[in-house]
C-alpha positions in Angstrom: 14.4 12.0 10.6 17.9 11.0 9.6 17.4 11.7 5.9 16.0 15.1 6.5 18.9 16.1 8.8 21.4 15.2 6.1 19.7 17.5 3.6 19.8 20.5 6.0 22.7 22.9 6.2 24.4 24.0 9.5 22.2 27.0 10.0 19.0 25.1 9.5 20.1 22.4 11.9 21.1 25.0 14.5 17.7 26.8 14.1 15.8 23.5 14.5 17.9 22.6 17.5 17.1 25.8 19.3 13.4 25.6 18.4 13.3 22.1 20.0 15.0 23.3 23.2 12.6 26.2 23.4 9.6 23.8 23.0 11.0 21.6 25.7 11.2 24.6 28.1 7.4 25.1 27.7 6.4 21.5 27.5 4.1 20.3 30.2 4.4 16.5 30.2 7.5 14.4 31.1 7.2 12.3 27.9 6.9 15.4 25.8 10.0 16.9 27.3 12.0 13.7 26.9 11.0 13.3 23.3 11.9 16.8 22.4 15.3 16.5 24.2 16.0 13.3 22.3 15.3 14.9 19.0 17.5 17.9 20.0 20.3 15.5 21.0 20.2 13.8 17.6 20.5 17.2 15.8 23.3 18.2 18.1 25.2 15.1 17.2 24.7 15.8 13.5 26.1 19.3 14.0 29.2 17.9 15.7 29.7 15.1 13.1 29.4 17.4 10.1 31.3 20.4 11.4 
């Protein structure tokens, strides 16, 4: 995932971040929610590091 994040621009990272948060809102299982939130946190850290 790290390599794909580096190739994405700010707009794409932000879009993917909001998609993950939306999926987490509608997820049914605890593990699914936690996994999606972890992915979103990684993207958010990339946004903060790069900009």
